[in-house]
N, C-alpha and C positions, 0 to 999 in steps of 0.2 A: 671417616674421611670426608672432607668437604666436597660439596657438589662440584665446585669449580675444578678441583683436582681430579675428580672422577671423570668429568667431561673431557679434560685434557688427555687423560690416559686413554679413554675410548677413541678420541680423535687420533691419537698417535698410533694406536693399534690398528684402527681402520686404515690409516694412511699407509702403513707398511704392508698390510694385508693386500691392498689393491695395487701398490707399487710392485710387489712381487709377482702378481698375476699379469699386470699390463706390460711389463718389460718384455714378456714373451708373446703376449696375445697379438699385438699389432704386427709383429714381424714373423709370426708363425708361418704364413704362406711363403715367405722368402726362405725361412729355415727349412720348410718342407721341400722346397725346390732343390735343396742340396742333396736330398736322398731319392728324389723321383722327378722325372721330367713331365709326368702325366698331370694335367690340370685337374682331372677327375680324382686321382689319388691324393693330390694336395687338398682337395675339398674333403675327402674322407679323413685325412689326418687332422685337419682343423676341426671337423665335426666330432672326432673321437673324444676330445676333452669334454665337450658339452654333453655328449651321450652319457658319459660316466657321471656327470654332475646331476643329471635328471633324477635317477633313482636315489642318489646320495642326498640331495636336497629334500626330496619328498620324505624319505625315510627318517633321516636324522632331524629334519625340522619338526616332524610329528613327535619323534622320540624326545626332543628337547622340551616340548610342551608337556609330555607325560611325566618327565623328571621334574619339571618346574625349575630347572636351572639351565643356564646357558654357558657358563664359564668353562666347564670341562670340555664341551664341544669346541669352543674357541681354541683352547690350548692344544687339544688333539689335532685340530685342523692345522694350526701353525707348525707343529712338529712334523706332521705328515707331509705338508707342502714343502718344508725345508729340505726334506729327503728327496721327494719325487721330482720337484723342479730342478734340484741339483743333478739328479740322474740323467736329465736331458743332455748333460755335457758328454756322456758316453754313448748317446744314441746316434750312431753313425750309419745305421741302415733303417729301412722303413719299418721293420718289425719292432726294433727297440724303441723307435720314436713313437709308434702306436702305444706300446706298453707304458712308456713314460707319460704320455698325454692322458691315458686312462687313469693311471695312479694319481696324477695331479688333479684330475677332475673329481675323483672320489673325495680326496682330502679337502679340496677347496669347497666342495659341496657340504661337507660336515660343518664348516664354521660360518659360511655366509649368512644363512637364515638366523643362526644363533646370535651373530654379531649385530644384525639389524634390530632384533628383538631386545637384546641387551641394551643397546643405545637408547631405545624407547623407554624401557622399564626402569633404567637407572637414573633417568632424568626427571626431576620433579616438575620442571616447566616444559610442557610438551612442545610449546612453540619454538624452543631452542634446540629441539632434537634435529631439525633440518640442518643446523649449523654443524652439529656433530657428524651426521651422516655425510655432509658435503665433503668431508675429508677423504671419502672414497674417490671422488673426482680429482682431488688434489693428489692423491696417491697415484692414480692413473697418469696424471701429468708428469709426476716425478719419475715414474717407471719409463715413460716414453722418452723423457729427457735423458735419463740414465742410459737407455739403449743407444740414443744418438751419440752421447759422449763416449761410451765404451767402443761403439762402432765395430763390434766383433761378435759374430753370431754364436761363438762358443763361450766367450767370457760372460755374456749376459745371463747365462744359466747360473753361474757362480754368484753373480750379484743378486739375482732373484732369490736364491737360497738364503743369502745373507739378510735380505729384507725380512724374510719369514722368521729367521732366528731372532732378529731384533723385535719383531712383533710379538713373538712368544715371550721374550724377557719382559716386555711391557705388560703383557697379559697376566703375568705372575703377581703384579702389584694391584690388580683390579679386585674389588670386593666381590664376594660370591652372592649376587642378588638372587633371592629365591622368590619365585612367583607361584601363583595358584596352579596346581597340577590339573591338566586337562585330560581326564581319563575316559571320557565318554566315547564308546565305540562308534565308528562311522563318521568321525569328525572330518577327516580328509575329504570324503565324498560329499559331505554336506557343505563344506566350504567351497568346493569346486562348483556345485550346482547353484549355490546362492550367488556366486560371483562369476557366473559363466560368461557373461558378456564382457566383463573386464578381462578375464583370462584369454578369451578368444581374440579380442581386439589386440591385446598385447602380443599374442602369438603371431598373428598375421603381420603386425607392424614389424616385429623383430625378425621374422623370416625375410622380409624385404631388406631390412638393414643388414642382417648377417650375410645375406647373399652378396651384397655390395662390398662389405668389409673383407670378404674372402679374396676378391679380385682387385680391390682398389690399390693396395700397396704394390702389387705386381704391375698394374696399369700405370701408376705413377712412375715406377722405375723403368719399365720397358718401353712405354709409349711416350711418356713426357720427360724422360731423362733425369728423374730425380735421384739424388744421392740418399743414402740412409739417413743422414742428419736432416735433410730437407723433408723427408717423410715424417720425421719426428716433429719438425716445426709445424707441419700441416695438422698433425694430431693433437699438438699442444693447444691449438686454438679451440679444439673441441672440449677438452677437459677443463680449460681455464673458464670458458663460458659456463659450463655446468657448475663449477665450484662457486662462481660469483652469484649465479641465479639461485642456487640452493640456499646460500646465506641470506639473500634478499627475501626468500620465502619466510624466513623467521621473523622479519620485521616489517617489510614494505609491501609484499605482494599478498593482498587480502582477497582470497576467493576460496570456494570450496575445493576439497581434494579431488572430487569427481571432475570438476571443471578444469583443474590443472591437468589431470590425466588426459582428458579429451583434447586439450590444446596441444599437449605433447605428442599425441598420436597424429592429429591432423596436420600440424605444421611440418612434420617430417617429410611430407610429400614434396614440399618446395626444395628440400635439400637435394634430392636425387634428380629433380628437374634441372637444378643448377649444375650439379656435378656432371651431367651428361653433355654439357656444353664447354667444359673447361679445355683449354688448349695448352696450358702451362701449369706446372705443379703449384705455384703460388696462388693461382686463381681458385684453388680448392679451399683456401683458408676461410673466407667468409661463410661458405656453406658448411664447413666443419664446425665453425663457431655456432651456426644456427642449429646443427644437429645436437651440439652440446646443450644448448638451451632447451630444445625439445626433450632431451633425455632427463634434464633436471625436473621439468614439469611432470613427465609421466612417472618417473621413479619416485619422487616424493609424493605426488598426488595418489598414485596407485598403492604404494606401501602404507601410507598413513590412513587411507580409506579402509584398507584391509585390517590394519592393527586396531583401529577404533571400533570395529564391528565384528571381529572374529578372533579365535585363538591366534596369538601373534606369531609364534615361530612356525606353526603349521601353515598359516596363510602366506607369510613371507617366503617360506620354503617353496610353496606352490608357485608364487610369483617368480622366484629365482629359477625354479625348474622349468617354468614356461619359457623363460628366456633361453634356457639350455636346450629345450626341445627345438626352439627356433634356430639355435646355433648349430644344431645337427642338420635340420632340413635345409637351412639357408645355404651353407657351403656346398652341400651335395647338389642342390639346384643350380647354384652359381657355376659349379664345375661343368654340369651338363649343358647349360645354356651357353657358356663361353666356348665350350668345345664345339657345339653345333653351329653357333653364330659368331658373336664377338663380345668384347667386354661391355660395350655400350648397351647391348641387348639386356644385360643383367640390370642396368639402371632402369630400363623401361619396365622390366618385370617388377622391380621394387616399387616403382611409382604406382602401378596398377594394384598391387596387393595392399599397399598402405592406404589407398583410397577406400578399399573394402574394409580395412581395419577401422578407419574413422567412422564409416557408416555403422559398423557394429557398436562402436563406443557410444554412439548417440542413444543406445538403449539402456545404458547404465543409469541407475537412479540413485539420487542422494538418500542416505539413511539418517534418521534422527538419532 
């Protein structure tokens, strides 16, 4: 199969994978509001998805390296997500919604590290991998647009399930790329210790970001009067900026992966400084575009640095699970802060913790 065709298949599979996830992710606080009035319980519901992802990504990411193959994990993930995301349709109380979110977290965690590693290993020209992975941002944008168009918090579950079914069908056409088996014991611990400053800075940065994303859709709706489609527009500026910058990294942006990561972490601070001053929903758009740009830098920079210097699925699995850990801590923290103070206080918390994240990132060293 020609390289161009493989790349397009991986782009398409990545697109539908993240479209299926994002159509629910952005509006989950609003969906959770339908089964509970407690902002703290909303935080727990949002966090449950990521809590399930943590162990799933670490375990199956390492297992993928041991097997030396990615495709079977990608296919299992697509099928499982099609079922569990569809089950959200029937989750009309807090217990069922928790169970649906946990199941979705497990199956999405199975395929995310494998998909990133597959995109890297199946491409002969490594500089073009960023253009392939960039379709995760385009998928997020499509999912957010679809949610705005559907404008129904029940029907988006069916659309999400459909995205995963399409992704599975595409994955059946992918060649089974086999890589070297990584069987050495203690690999996960060794990767964490070797890259401790990268993972710690990523954790702190994303705790700040996840805490804001928990309350931000509710803030836009309740305090700034935004409609569901207007919230979609705000988030589209985020994903569009990420998609554009990820593609530019393949051809125009020439700097080390560690430098990209540090820029991505440090520049995030300015996003939440700006968001703390918005007085109308549309004013959030330039800051959401900025956070999309910072995400592109830290995601490509961090993952490529790890894959060039470590077992690929194991290291990207730890990267993804670090994001998941942050997405557990962030929503719970946001719920507690918003309950005790107000929504803007969550922004102040995010600013403080991301400054700490940037300070930690300065300790990351380039590797030859």
